[in-house]
Steps between C-alpha positions, in 0.01 A plus 500: 500500500820314533502149644816378661588139447574284815818577701783295387740381770862501384677171514829646614531759792820668610432391863444143436872407472534489878272208513760276326775578739542213742440582856820472714472217744625595844714220681329320799641515853665159444678617184620818669640289793678264260644793301622674819663184635679448177628874501627448865686181400673673205590807687851480658414695813207271588565158345633357822246661727208323639218735397142406546271638220121526533255678254162614585293702249822581304669641817843328565584440860866415559606346833806343646852599579773622263868589557499872411300811434612450137339152478177646656490784244581258216219271604242789504630621167470155351135475620408838366656431162273193452208533256158526682621605840301802640672539834790351704517453873862430575515375857847340469718528802866547481711239670711645779865384499592289799790619702733256659513516885800645655494256787 
């Protein structure tokens, strides 16, 4: 009759290496808002616009008025390109040019 010794547990396993990998930290809503505002101030299409930024549960809400559809698109793209953003609600309105009265 053969008697087996106690099971020896290996010190190193191939699947233990993932435990040493740091868990990525997602930015908070405040950090996302700050990053979006900084991007909008650096963008030549949106730097002079008065854009209101709000972030709720990683969803960026852009409000206010911009001068052109290009500025609206650039603001939305800047928000989407920010780390941690899961959705963008771009409710910016495009300022209509005022026409001089003929009278």
